[in-house]
Backbone as XML, in Angstrom:
<?xml version="1.0"?>
<chain id="A" units="angstrom">
  <residue number="1" name="MET">
    <atom name="N" x="19.469" y="-73.294" z="84.564"/>
    <atom name="CA" x="18.407" y="-73.527" z="83.169"/>
    <atom name="C" x="18.485" y="-74.960" z="83.043"/>
  </residue>
  <residue number="2" name="VAL">
    <atom name="N" x="17.602" y="-75.538" z="83.416"/>
    <atom name="CA" x="16.909" y="-76.798" z="83.309"/>
    <atom name="C" x="16.323" y="-77.142" z="81.714"/>
  </residue>
  <residue number="3" name="THR">
    <atom name="N" x="17.410" y="-77.996" z="81.105"/>
    <atom name="CA" x="16.328" y="-78.964" z="79.959"/>
    <atom name="C" x="16.066" y="-79.834" z="79.824"/>
  </residue>
  <residue number="4" name="ARG">
    <atom name="N" x="14.673" y="-79.711" z="79.759"/>
    <atom name="CA" x="14.485" y="-81.497" z="79.582"/>
    <atom name="C" x="13.972" y="-82.511" z="78.620"/>
  </residue>
  <residue number="5" name="SER">
    <atom name="N" x="14.838" y="-81.780" z="77.494"/>
    <atom name="CA" x="14.409" y="-82.447" z="76.049"/>
    <atom name="C" x="15.247" y="-81.841" z="75.190"/>
  </residue>
  <residue number="6" name="ARG">
    <atom name="N" x="15.829" y="-82.431" z="73.675"/>
    <atom name="CA" x="16.190" y="-82.070" z="72.783"/>
    <atom name="C" x="15.363" y="-80.390" z="72.446"/>
  </residue>
  <residue number="7" name="ASP">
    <atom name="N" x="13.811" y="-81.187" z="71.799"/>
    <atom name="CA" x="13.188" y="-80.040" z="71.428"/>
    <atom name="C" x="13.534" y="-78.183" z="72.619"/>
  </residue>
  <residue number="8" name="ASP">
    <atom name="N" x="13.575" y="-78.739" z="73.721"/>
    <atom name="CA" x="14.271" y="-77.264" z="74.215"/>
    <atom name="C" x="15.571" y="-76.685" z="74.294"/>
  </residue>
  <residue number="9" name="ALA">
    <atom name="N" x="16.783" y="-77.585" z="74.050"/>
    <atom name="CA" x="17.815" y="-77.562" z="74.107"/>
    <atom name="C" x="18.223" y="-76.894" z="72.861"/>
  </residue>
  <residue number="10" name="CYS">
    <atom name="N" x="17.429" y="-76.980" z="71.519"/>
    <atom name="CA" x="17.482" y="-76.653" z="69.475"/>
    <atom name="C" x="16.509" y="-75.216" z="69.624"/>
  </residue>
  <residue number="11" name="LYS">
    <atom name="N" x="16.281" y="-74.293" z="71.017"/>
    <atom name="CA" x="15.740" y="-73.578" z="71.149"/>
    <atom name="C" x="16.433" y="-72.446" z="72.036"/>
  </residue>
  <residue number="12" name="ASP">
    <atom name="N" x="17.902" y="-72.788" z="72.118"/>
    <atom name="CA" x="18.567" y="-72.311" z="73.327"/>
    <atom name="C" x="19.617" y="-71.871" z="72.866"/>
  </residue>
  <residue number="13" name="SER">
    <atom name="N" x="20.007" y="-70.863" z="72.609"/>
    <atom name="CA" x="21.204" y="-70.682" z="71.940"/>
    <atom name="C" x="22.857" y="-71.187" z="72.274"/>
  </residue>
  <residue number="14" name="LYS">
    <atom name="N" x="22.434" y="-71.328" z="74.123"/>
    <atom name="CA" x="24.306" y="-72.019" z="74.248"/>
    <atom name="C" x="24.017" y="-73.188" z="74.122"/>
  </residue>
  <residue number="15" name="TRP">
    <atom name="N" x="22.681" y="-73.559" z="74.252"/>
    <atom name="CA" x="22.965" y="-75.240" z="74.266"/>
    <atom name="C" x="23.438" y="-75.755" z="72.425"/>
  </residue>
  <residue number="16" name="ILE">
    <atom name="N" x="22.383" y="-74.595" z="71.847"/>
    <atom name="CA" x="22.987" y="-74.927" z="70.185"/>
    <atom name="C" x="24.430" y="-74.581" z="70.015"/>
  </residue>
  <residue number="17" name="SER">
    <atom name="N" x="25.214" y="-73.763" z="70.610"/>
    <atom name="CA" x="26.516" y="-73.154" z="70.138"/>
    <atom name="C" x="27.227" y="-74.535" z="71.284"/>
  </residue>
  <residue number="18" name="ALA">
    <atom name="N" x="27.124" y="-75.189" z="72.213"/>
    <atom name="CA" x="27.602" y="-76.350" z="72.971"/>
    <atom name="C" x="27.549" y="-77.565" z="71.711"/>
  </residue>
  <residue number="19" name="MET">
    <atom name="N" x="26.278" y="-77.785" z="71.535"/>
    <atom name="CA" x="26.428" y="-78.390" z="70.154"/>
    <atom name="C" x="26.924" y="-78.326" z="69.204"/>
  </residue>
  <residue number="20" name="LYS">
    <atom name="N" x="27.334" y="-77.613" z="68.902"/>
    <atom name="CA" x="28.141" y="-77.029" z="67.301"/>
    <atom name="C" x="29.545" y="-77.243" z="67.998"/>
  </residue>
  <residue number="21" name="GLU">
    <atom name="N" x="30.026" y="-76.968" z="69.393"/>
    <atom name="CA" x="31.382" y="-76.975" z="69.698"/>
    <atom name="C" x="31.677" y="-78.236" z="69.741"/>
  </residue>
  <residue number="22" name="GLU">
    <atom name="N" x="31.029" y="-79.605" z="69.871"/>
    <atom name="CA" x="30.948" y="-80.568" z="69.969"/>
    <atom name="C" x="31.410" y="-81.548" z="69.358"/>
  </residue>
  <residue number="23" name="TYR">
    <atom name="N" x="30.563" y="-81.408" z="68.044"/>
    <atom name="CA" x="30.299" y="-81.875" z="66.342"/>
    <atom name="C" x="31.491" y="-81.651" z="66.369"/>
  </residue>
  <residue number="24" name="ALA">
    <atom name="N" x="32.219" y="-80.168" z="66.030"/>
    <atom name="CA" x="33.136" y="-79.657" z="65.265"/>
    <atom name="C" x="34.301" y="-80.529" z="66.051"/>
  </residue>
  <residue number="25" name="ALA">
    <atom name="N" x="34.379" y="-80.714" z="67.487"/>
    <atom name="CA" x="35.779" y="-81.655" z="67.795"/>
    <atom name="C" x="36.040" y="-82.799" z="67.477"/>
  </residue>
  <residue number="26" name="LEU">
    <atom name="N" x="34.376" y="-83.048" z="67.326"/>
    <atom name="CA" x="34.417" y="-85.046" z="66.715"/>
    <atom name="C" x="35.089" y="-84.650" z="65.771"/>
  </residue>
  <residue number="27" name="LEU">
    <atom name="N" x="35.194" y="-84.308" z="64.827"/>
    <atom name="CA" x="34.792" y="-83.798" z="63.447"/>
    <atom name="C" x="36.305" y="-83.301" z="63.151"/>
  </residue>
  <residue number="28" name="GLN">
    <atom name="N" x="36.818" y="-82.958" z="64.425"/>
    <atom name="CA" x="38.234" y="-82.499" z="63.904"/>
    <atom name="C" x="39.302" y="-83.566" z="65.296"/>
  </residue>
  <residue number="29" name="ASN">
    <atom name="N" x="38.564" y="-84.284" z="65.992"/>
    <atom name="CA" x="39.751" y="-85.600" z="65.998"/>
    <atom name="C" x="39.440" y="-86.534" z="65.776"/>
  </residue>
  <residue number="30" name="GLY">
    <atom name="N" x="38.928" y="-86.469" z="64.338"/>
    <atom name="CA" x="38.626" y="-87.878" z="63.764"/>
    <atom name="C" x="38.120" y="-88.436" z="64.224"/>
  </residue>
  <residue number="31" name="THR">
    <atom name="N" x="37.882" y="-88.719" z="65.525"/>
    <atom name="CA" x="36.944" y="-89.994" z="65.814"/>
    <atom name="C" x="35.809" y="-91.034" z="65.458"/>
  </residue>
  <residue number="32" name="TRP">
    <atom name="N" x="35.445" y="-90.502" z="64.708"/>
    <atom name="CA" x="34.507" y="-91.046" z="63.334"/>
    <atom name="C" x="34.134" y="-90.718" z="62.484"/>
  </residue>
  <residue number="33" name="SER">
    <atom name="N" x="33.411" y="-91.401" z="61.407"/>
    <atom name="CA" x="33.671" y="-91.948" z="59.554"/>
    <atom name="C" x="32.120" y="-91.709" z="59.277"/>
  </residue>
  <residue number="34" name="LEU">
    <atom name="N" x="31.922" y="-91.527" z="57.852"/>
    <atom name="CA" x="30.220" y="-92.070" z="57.498"/>
    <atom name="C" x="31.503" y="-93.235" z="56.333"/>
  </residue>
  <residue number="35" name="VAL">
    <atom name="N" x="30.852" y="-93.788" z="56.386"/>
    <atom name="CA" x="31.098" y="-94.989" z="55.380"/>
    <atom name="C" x="29.681" y="-95.633" z="55.221"/>
  </residue>
  <residue number="36" name="PRO">
    <atom name="N" x="29.677" y="-95.944" z="53.222"/>
    <atom name="CA" x="28.060" y="-96.426" z="52.763"/>
    <atom name="C" x="27.660" y="-98.109" z="53.634"/>
  </residue>
  <residue number="37" name="LYS">
    <atom name="N" x="26.191" y="-97.753" z="53.708"/>
    <atom name="CA" x="26.160" y="-99.170" z="54.660"/>
    <atom name="C" x="25.373" y="-99.972" z="53.933"/>
  </residue>
  <residue number="38" name="ALA">
    <atom name="N" x="26.613" y="-101.265" z="53.948"/>
    <atom name="CA" x="26.124" y="-103.050" z="53.294"/>
    <atom name="C" x="24.748" y="-103.192" z="54.042"/>
  </residue>
  <residue number="39" name="PRO">
    <atom name="N" x="24.747" y="-104.124" z="53.401"/>
    <atom name="CA" x="22.748" y="-104.580" z="53.675"/>
    <atom name="C" x="23.047" y="-105.557" z="54.878"/>
  </residue>
  <residue number="40" name="ASN">
    <atom name="N" x="24.215" y="-105.709" z="55.414"/>
    <atom name="CA" x="24.455" y="-106.566" z="57.047"/>
    <atom name="C" x="24.672" y="-106.035" z="57.415"/>
  </residue>
  <residue number="41" name="MET">
    <atom name="N" x="24.655" y="-104.096" z="57.372"/>
    <atom name="CA" x="25.134" y="-103.393" z="58.949"/>
    <atom name="C" x="24.114" y="-103.237" z="59.725"/>
  </residue>
  <residue number="42" name="ASN">
    <atom name="N" x="24.171" y="-102.686" z="60.913"/>
    <atom name="CA" x="23.423" y="-102.387" z="61.613"/>
    <atom name="C" x="24.103" y="-100.510" z="62.130"/>
  </residue>
  <residue number="43" name="ILE">
    <atom name="N" x="22.416" y="-100.066" z="61.997"/>
    <atom name="CA" x="22.428" y="-98.375" z="61.837"/>
    <atom name="C" x="22.798" y="-98.244" z="63.103"/>
  </residue>
  <residue number="44" name="VAL">
    <atom name="N" x="24.397" y="-97.587" z="64.101"/>
    <atom name="CA" x="24.006" y="-97.470" z="65.709"/>
    <atom name="C" x="23.466" y="-96.153" z="65.758"/>
  </residue>
  <residue number="45" name="GLY">
    <atom name="N" x="23.010" y="-95.683" z="65.906"/>
    <atom name="CA" x="21.708" y="-94.336" z="66.827"/>
    <atom name="C" x="23.113" y="-93.543" z="67.395"/>
  </residue>
  <residue number="46" name="CYS">
    <atom name="N" x="22.205" y="-92.770" z="68.112"/>
    <atom name="CA" x="23.443" y="-91.443" z="69.195"/>
    <atom name="C" x="22.364" y="-91.107" z="69.408"/>
  </residue>
  <residue number="47" name="ARG">
    <atom name="N" x="22.943" y="-89.899" z="70.955"/>
    <atom name="CA" x="21.848" y="-88.716" z="71.102"/>
    <atom name="C" x="22.479" y="-88.069" z="71.898"/>
  </residue>
  <residue number="48" name="TRP">
    <atom name="N" x="21.852" y="-87.195" z="72.123"/>
    <atom name="CA" x="22.311" y="-86.003" z="72.693"/>
    <atom name="C" x="22.347" y="-86.205" z="74.269"/>
  </residue>
  <residue number="49" name="VAL">
    <atom name="N" x="23.410" y="-85.476" z="75.426"/>
    <atom name="CA" x="23.128" y="-85.828" z="76.394"/>
    <atom name="C" x="23.382" y="-84.200" z="76.880"/>
  </residue>
  <residue number="50" name="TYR">
    <atom name="N" x="22.967" y="-83.949" z="77.866"/>
    <atom name="CA" x="22.775" y="-81.881" z="78.071"/>
    <atom name="C" x="23.242" y="-82.483" z="79.638"/>
  </residue>
  <residue number="51" name="LYS">
    <atom name="N" x="24.052" y="-81.602" z="80.097"/>
    <atom name="CA" x="24.955" y="-81.416" z="81.560"/>
    <atom name="C" x="25.378" y="-80.431" z="81.929"/>
  </residue>
  <residue number="52" name="ILE">
    <atom name="N" x="25.063" y="-79.777" z="82.735"/>
    <atom name="CA" x="26.050" y="-78.960" z="82.735"/>
    <atom name="C" x="26.987" y="-78.818" z="83.715"/>
  </residue>
  <residue number="53" name="LYS">
    <atom name="N" x="28.122" y="-79.186" z="83.811"/>
    <atom name="CA" x="29.434" y="-79.773" z="84.132"/>
    <atom name="C" x="30.769" y="-78.576" z="83.831"/>
  </residue>
  <residue number="54" name="GLU">
    <atom name="N" x="30.965" y="-78.245" z="85.548"/>
    <atom name="CA" x="32.036" y="-77.508" z="85.516"/>
    <atom name="C" x="33.601" y="-77.891" z="85.410"/>
  </residue>
  <residue number="55" name="ARG">
    <atom name="N" x="34.571" y="-77.346" z="84.786"/>
    <atom name="CA" x="35.605" y="-77.768" z="84.437"/>
    <atom name="C" x="36.536" y="-77.377" z="85.400"/>
  </residue>
  <residue number="56" name="ASP">
    <atom name="N" x="37.717" y="-77.670" z="85.426"/>
    <atom name="CA" x="39.093" y="-77.174" z="86.729"/>
    <atom name="C" x="39.052" y="-76.153" z="86.426"/>
  </residue>
  <residue number="57" name="ASP">
    <atom name="N" x="39.067" y="-74.979" z="85.351"/>
    <atom name="CA" x="39.343" y="-73.799" z="84.978"/>
    <atom name="C" x="38.344" y="-73.557" z="84.621"/>
  </residue>
  <residue number="58" name="GLY">
    <atom name="N" x="36.543" y="-73.264" z="85.522"/>
    <atom name="CA" x="35.779" y="-73.007" z="85.731"/>
    <atom name="C" x="34.804" y="-72.723" z="83.873"/>
  </residue>
  <residue number="59" name="THR">
    <atom name="N" x="35.827" y="-73.309" z="83.214"/>
    <atom name="CA" x="34.399" y="-73.293" z="81.724"/>
    <atom name="C" x="33.684" y="-74.238" z="82.145"/>
  </residue>
  <residue number="60" name="ILE">
    <atom name="N" x="32.479" y="-74.128" z="81.245"/>
    <atom name="CA" x="31.639" y="-74.986" z="81.028"/>
    <atom name="C" x="31.775" y="-75.884" z="80.265"/>
  </residue>
  <residue number="61" name="GLU">
    <atom name="N" x="31.301" y="-77.197" z="80.491"/>
    <atom name="CA" x="31.073" y="-78.433" z="79.504"/>
    <atom name="C" x="29.612" y="-78.311" z="79.515"/>
  </residue>
  <residue number="62" name="ARG">
    <atom name="N" x="28.847" y="-78.619" z="78.761"/>
    <atom name="CA" x="27.264" y="-78.542" z="78.242"/>
    <atom name="C" x="26.657" y="-79.607" z="77.661"/>
  </residue>
  <residue number="63" name="ALA">
    <atom name="N" x="27.541" y="-79.730" z="76.123"/>
    <atom name="CA" x="26.612" y="-81.272" z="75.989"/>
    <atom name="C" x="27.522" y="-82.262" z="74.672"/>
  </residue>
  <residue number="64" name="ARG">
    <atom name="N" x="27.319" y="-83.016" z="75.181"/>
    <atom name="CA" x="27.651" y="-84.604" z="74.259"/>
    <atom name="C" x="27.525" y="-85.201" z="73.482"/>
  </residue>
  <residue number="65" name="LEU">
    <atom name="N" x="27.737" y="-85.759" z="72.821"/>
    <atom name="CA" x="26.575" y="-86.596" z="71.532"/>
    <atom name="C" x="27.287" y="-87.840" z="71.228"/>
  </residue>
  <residue number="66" name="VAL">
    <atom name="N" x="26.515" y="-89.067" z="72.265"/>
    <atom name="CA" x="27.099" y="-89.925" z="72.470"/>
    <atom name="C" x="25.988" y="-91.666" z="71.918"/>
  </residue>
  <residue number="67" name="ALA">
    <atom name="N" x="26.933" y="-92.570" z="71.752"/>
    <atom name="CA" x="26.771" y="-93.772" z="70.568"/>
    <atom name="C" x="25.708" y="-94.766" z="71.303"/>
  </residue>
  <residue number="68" name="LYS">
    <atom name="N" x="24.957" y="-94.684" z="70.832"/>
    <atom name="CA" x="23.730" y="-96.027" z="71.882"/>
    <atom name="C" x="24.362" y="-97.119" z="70.906"/>
  </residue>
  <residue number="69" name="GLY">
    <atom name="N" x="25.787" y="-97.604" z="71.971"/>
    <atom name="CA" x="26.928" y="-98.913" z="71.448"/>
    <atom name="C" x="25.842" y="-100.146" z="71.836"/>
  </residue>
  <residue number="70" name="TYR">
    <atom name="N" x="24.961" y="-100.187" z="72.975"/>
    <atom name="CA" x="24.234" y="-100.714" z="73.359"/>
    <atom name="C" x="23.525" y="-101.818" z="72.427"/>
  </residue>
  <residue number="71" name="THR">
    <atom name="N" x="23.294" y="-101.122" z="70.952"/>
    <atom name="CA" x="22.318" y="-101.195" z="69.666"/>
    <atom name="C" x="23.076" y="-102.324" z="68.832"/>
  </residue>
  <residue number="72" name="GLN">
    <atom name="N" x="24.920" y="-102.797" z="69.269"/>
    <atom name="CA" x="25.689" y="-103.270" z="68.731"/>
    <atom name="C" x="25.899" y="-105.001" z="68.933"/>
  </residue>
  <residue number="73" name="GLN">
    <atom name="N" x="26.462" y="-105.456" z="67.764"/>
    <atom name="CA" x="26.598" y="-106.976" z="68.395"/>
    <atom name="C" x="28.040" y="-107.334" z="67.376"/>
  </residue>
  <residue number="74" name="GLU">
    <atom name="N" x="28.649" y="-107.968" z="68.507"/>
    <atom name="CA" x="29.908" y="-108.222" z="68.508"/>
    <atom name="C" x="30.243" y="-109.266" z="67.039"/>
  </residue>
  <residue number="75" name="GLY">
    <atom name="N" x="31.010" y="-109.183" z="66.358"/>
    <atom name="CA" x="31.339" y="-110.046" z="65.437"/>
    <atom name="C" x="30.516" y="-109.423" z="63.817"/>
  </residue>
  <residue number="76" name="ILE">
    <atom name="N" x="29.548" y="-108.688" z="64.260"/>
    <atom name="CA" x="28.623" y="-108.267" z="63.256"/>
    <atom name="C" x="28.762" y="-106.541" z="62.750"/>
  </residue>
  <residue number="77" name="ASP">
    <atom name="N" x="29.303" y="-105.751" z="64.114"/>
    <atom name="CA" x="29.154" y="-104.404" z="64.288"/>
    <atom name="C" x="30.637" y="-103.979" z="64.225"/>
  </residue>
  <residue number="78" name="PHE">
    <atom name="N" x="31.034" y="-105.025" z="65.300"/>
    <atom name="CA" x="32.709" y="-104.792" z="65.410"/>
    <atom name="C" x="33.124" y="-105.851" z="66.320"/>
  </residue>
  <residue number="79" name="ASP">
    <atom name="N" x="34.696" y="-106.191" z="65.522"/>
    <atom name="CA" x="34.990" y="-106.422" z="66.239"/>
    <atom name="C" x="36.311" y="-106.400" z="67.072"/>
  </residue>
  <residue number="80" name="TYR">
    <atom name="N" x="36.250" y="-105.473" z="67.874"/>
    <atom name="CA" x="37.783" y="-105.318" z="68.232"/>
    <atom name="C" x="37.498" y="-103.632" z="69.057"/>
  </residue>
  <residue number="81" name="THR">
    <atom name="N" x="37.210" y="-103.204" z="70.314"/>
    <atom name="CA" x="36.757" y="-101.913" z="70.541"/>
    <atom name="C" x="38.075" y="-101.894" z="71.506"/>
  </residue>
  <residue number="82" name="PHE">
    <atom name="N" x="38.567" y="-100.350" z="72.240"/>
    <atom name="CA" x="39.455" y="-99.829" z="73.458"/>
    <atom name="C" x="38.937" y="-98.700" z="73.616"/>
  </residue>
  <residue number="83" name="SER">
    <atom name="N" x="39.284" y="-98.592" z="74.820"/>
    <atom name="CA" x="38.898" y="-97.310" z="75.578"/>
    <atom name="C" x="40.339" y="-97.321" z="76.284"/>
  </residue>
  <residue number="84" name="PRO">
    <atom name="N" x="40.792" y="-96.678" z="76.099"/>
    <atom name="CA" x="42.205" y="-95.777" z="76.558"/>
    <atom name="C" x="41.813" y="-94.909" z="77.944"/>
  </residue>
  <residue number="85" name="VAL">
    <atom name="N" x="41.461" y="-95.473" z="79.137"/>
    <atom name="CA" x="41.011" y="-94.527" z="79.820"/>
    <atom name="C" x="41.682" y="-95.917" z="81.422"/>
  </residue>
  <residue number="86" name="VAL">
    <atom name="N" x="42.185" y="-94.486" z="82.030"/>
    <atom name="CA" x="43.104" y="-95.041" z="83.377"/>
    <atom name="C" x="42.486" y="-94.211" z="84.530"/>
  </residue>
  <residue number="87" name="LYS">
    <atom name="N" x="42.300" y="-95.490" z="85.941"/>
    <atom name="CA" x="41.026" y="-95.020" z="87.222"/>
    <atom name="C" x="42.339" y="-94.418" z="87.527"/>
  </residue>
  <residue number="88" name="ALA">
    <atom name="N" x="42.042" y="-93.547" z="88.395"/>
    <atom name="CA" x="43.024" y="-92.548" z="89.449"/>
    <atom name="C" x="43.964" y="-93.376" z="90.046"/>
  </residue>
  <residue number="89" name="THR">
    <atom name="N" x="43.307" y="-95.091" z="90.791"/>
    <atom name="CA" x="43.938" y="-95.106" z="91.753"/>
    <atom name="C" x="45.032" y="-96.198" z="91.228"/>
  </residue>
  <residue number="90" name="THR">
    <atom name="N" x="44.865" y="-96.341" z="89.983"/>
    <atom name="CA" x="46.185" y="-97.365" z="89.023"/>
    <atom name="C" x="47.351" y="-95.942" z="89.045"/>
  </residue>
  <residue number="91" name="ILE">
    <atom name="N" x="47.248" y="-94.583" z="89.177"/>
    <atom name="CA" x="47.828" y="-93.731" z="88.687"/>
    <atom name="C" x="48.752" y="-93.667" z="89.995"/>
  </residue>
  <residue number="92" name="ARG">
    <atom name="N" x="47.875" y="-93.196" z="91.417"/>
    <atom name="CA" x="48.481" y="-93.205" z="92.426"/>
    <atom name="C" x="49.875" y="-94.781" z="92.707"/>
  </residue>
  <residue number="93" name="ILE">
    <atom name="N" x="48.826" y="-96.187" z="92.639"/>
    <atom name="CA" x="49.921" y="-96.779" z="92.375"/>
    <atom name="C" x="51.033" y="-96.585" z="92.127"/>
  </residue>
  <residue number="94" name="VAL">
    <atom name="N" x="51.075" y="-96.271" z="91.231"/>
    <atom name="CA" x="52.064" y="-96.595" z="89.895"/>
    <atom name="C" x="53.109" y="-95.697" z="90.298"/>
  </residue>
  <residue number="95" name="LEU">
    <atom name="N" x="52.475" y="-94.302" z="90.564"/>
    <atom name="CA" x="53.461" y="-93.476" z="91.345"/>
    <atom name="C" x="54.193" y="-93.809" z="92.449"/>
  </residue>
  <residue number="96" name="SER">
    <atom name="N" x="53.344" y="-94.033" z="93.165"/>
    <atom name="CA" x="53.732" y="-94.935" z="94.870"/>
    <atom name="C" x="54.994" y="-95.461" z="94.280"/>
  </residue>
  <residue number="97" name="VAL">
    <atom name="N" x="54.827" y="-96.622" z="93.422"/>
    <atom name="CA" x="55.305" y="-97.374" z="93.667"/>
    <atom name="C" x="56.910" y="-96.989" z="93.133"/>
  </residue>
  <residue number="98" name="ALA">
    <atom name="N" x="56.555" y="-95.994" z="92.061"/>
    <atom name="CA" x="58.203" y="-95.736" z="91.440"/>
    <atom name="C" x="58.937" y="-94.458" z="92.494"/>
  </residue>
  <residue number="99" name="ILE">
    <atom name="N" x="58.465" y="-93.603" z="93.417"/>
    <atom name="CA" x="58.754" y="-93.270" z="94.465"/>
    <atom name="C" x="59.187" y="-93.714" z="95.492"/>
  </residue>
  <residue number="100" name="SER">
    <atom name="N" x="58.536" y="-94.873" z="96.132"/>
    <atom name="CA" x="59.175" y="-96.200" z="96.514"/>
    <atom name="C" x="60.453" y="-96.494" z="96.468"/>
  </residue>
  <residue number="101" name="ARG">
    <atom name="N" x="60.954" y="-96.671" z="95.300"/>
    <atom name="CA" x="62.229" y="-97.692" z="94.022"/>
    <atom name="C" x="63.049" y="-96.212" z="93.810"/>
  </residue>
  <residue number="102" name="GLY">
    <atom name="N" x="62.899" y="-95.263" z="94.173"/>
    <atom name="CA" x="63.437" y="-94.564" z="94.162"/>
    <atom name="C" x="63.560" y="-93.502" z="92.688"/>
  </residue>
</chain>
């Protein structure tokens, strides 16, 4: 099934379930919190991304809530960012060095 809009997704029980799962995971992981808005704050919006993606175990990953980070301004909306992402190439190099050194 192709979902062309949020309105389409909101009518489909599978997408609704996927959105609820995503929202529950965000709350459980403590990835964000609501804070009172100060006068100088910019509101960072978000949007749902609907994509069918099969995981290694065969389960389906369906919906993600993503922030519109491009609306933020350094020094106003954020001071520091960190993204713990490791590229596969880096892992291969580290493992190769470890193996070669015994």
